[in-house]
C-alpha positions in Angstrom: 236.7 107.5 136.3 239.9 105.1 135.8 242.4 107.5 134.4 241.6 109.9 137.3 244.3 108.5 139.6 247.0 109.2 137.5 245.8 112.5 136.2 245.2 113.9 139.4 248.6 113.2 140.7 250.1 116.2 138.3 249.5 119.8 139.0 247.5 120.5 135.9 245.5 117.3 136.5 244.7 118.7 140.1 243.3 122.1 138.8 241.6 120.1 136.0 239.6 117.8 139.0 239.0 120.6 140.8 237.0 122.2 137.9 235.3 118.9 136.9 234.3 118.4 140.7 232.8 122.1 140.6 231.3 121.7 136.6 229.9 118.3 138.3 228.1 120.2 140.9 226.8 122.7 138.6 225.3 120.2 135.8 227.6 122.3 133.7 230.4 119.5 132.3 229.5 120.0 128.5 230.0 123.8 128.9 232.8 123.9 130.5 234.3 121.3 128.4 233.0 123.2 125.2 234.7 126.4 126.8 238.2 124.8 127.4 238.4 123.4 123.6 237.7 127.2 122.4 240.4 128.6 124.7 242.6 125.6 123.5 241.7 126.4 119.9 242.0 130.2 120.9 245.4 129.5 122.1 246.7 127.3 119.1 245.1 129.9 116.9 247.1 133.0 118.2 250.5 133.3 118.9 250.0 136.5 121.1 247.4 134.7 123.4 250.2 131.6 123.6 252.5 134.0 124.6 250.5 135.3 126.8 249.9 132.8 129.0 253.4 131.6 128.8 255.0 135.2 129.8 256.6 135.1 133.7 257.0 138.5 133.2 253.5 139.6 133.2 252.4 140.6 136.6 249.0 138.7 137.8 247.0 141.7 137.6 247.8 142.3 133.8 247.7 138.6 133.2 244.0 138.2 134.9 242.9 141.3 132.8 243.6 140.1 129.5 242.4 136.7 129.9 238.9 138.0 131.4 239.1 139.8 127.9 240.1 136.8 126.5 237.3 134.6 127.7 234.8 137.9 127.3 235.5 137.4 123.3 234.9 133.9 123.7 231.8 134.1 125.8 233.2 131.5 128.3 230.9 130.7 130.8 231.1 132.2 134.5 232.5 129.2 135.7 235.4 128.9 133.2 235.9 132.9 134.0 236.1 132.1 137.5 238.5 129.3 136.9 241.0 131.4 135.1 240.9 133.5 137.3 241.9 131.3 139.6 244.6 129.9 137.5 246.1 133.5 136.6 245.9 134.6 140.6 248.3 131.6 140.8 250.6 132.3 138.1 249.4 128.7 136.1 248.2 130.0 133.0 251.0 128.2 131.4 249.7 125.2 132.2 246.6 125.9 130.4 247.0 123.5 127.8 247.5 120.7 129.7 245.0 121.3 132.2 242.7 121.2 129.3 243.7 117.6 128.1 243.5 116.6 131.7 239.9 118.2 132.1 238.9 116.5 128.6 240.3 113.1 129.8 238.2 112.8 133.3 235.1 113.8 131.6 235.6 111.3 129.0 236.8 108.7 131.7 233.4 109.6 134.1 231.1 109.5 130.7 233.0 105.9 129.8 234.8 107.1 127.0 238.3 106.7 125.9 240.2 109.6 123.7 242.3 109.0 121.1 244.8 111.3 119.4 245.3 110.3 115.6 248.0 111.8 113.6 247.6 111.3 109.8 249.6 112.6 106.9 246.8 114.1 105.5 243.1 115.1 106.7 240.8 112.2 107.2 237.5 112.8 106.3 234.3 112.3 108.6 233.7 108.9 106.7 237.6 107.6 108.0 236.9 109.0 111.3 234.1 107.7 111.6 235.3 104.3 110.8 238.7 104.3 113.0 236.3 104.9 116.2 234.4 101.9 115.0 237.6 99.8 115.3 239.0 101.5 118.4 235.6 101.3 119.4 235.8 97.2 118.8 239.0 97.0 120.2 239.0 99.1 123.4 235.1 98.1 124.7 234.0 101.2 124.9 233.4 104.5 122.8 236.3 106.4 121.5 236.3 110.1 121.1 238.8 110.8 118.3 241.1 114.2 118.3 242.8 114.3 114.9 246.0 115.8 114.0 247.7 116.1 110.9 251.7 115.6 110.8 252.8 115.9 106.9 256.1 113.7 107.9 254.4 111.0 108.3 254.5 110.5 105.0 251.2 108.2 105.1 249.6 106.2 107.7 248.5 107.0 110.9 249.9 107.3 114.7 247.1 106.2 117.1 247.6 107.3 120.8 244.9 105.7 123.8 246.0 106.5 127.1 249.7 105.3 127.2 249.4 103.1 124.2 250.7 103.6 121.0 249.5 102.3 117.1 252.0 103.2 114.8 251.1 102.4 111.3 253.1 105.4 109.5 255.2 105.1 106.6 257.9 107.0 108.3 258.2 104.7 111.2 258.2 101.9 108.5 260.9 103.1 106.5 263.0 103.7 109.6 262.6 100.5 110.4 263.5 99.1 107.0 266.7 101.5 107.3 267.7 99.9 111.1 266.9 96.5 109.7 269.5 96.8 106.7 272.2 98.4 108.3 272.3 95.4 110.4 
């Protein structure tokens, strides 16, 4: 796990690392990773849930009951539910999206994968994602898991981020570079 040193230096990284260790001991890494992805999608899709995890005025007990209810609705595993209880008890639910990202990075590194965040102006097809994954695998020398997002402000092209490396081939960046060059 080459990235784990940098990841575990942060608070969310330490939580993610502890959860990974527990999941690994119980041979449940894939289950927990899927649970966290479901939870992350729920947070992104619900303004109320997003507000709940970030609201410091909600008490520990109320937050724990609410997040336990969400975990029940999503059908999360007992390990993930217990972990959410720990985050709630320590008033760290606001760090949950970062914990999810850190857990995903730790799990990918353990599998020998790299994770690429790809932002495009339009949704990419499955064939385009597969082709991009192949090209990134050739460049990185290991399997690359792609997390795709859409940002219409890019106008066209892609922005690919793998770890601390960013490849920006967006039209927006090219136009900004051209405008700066023309200004002198």
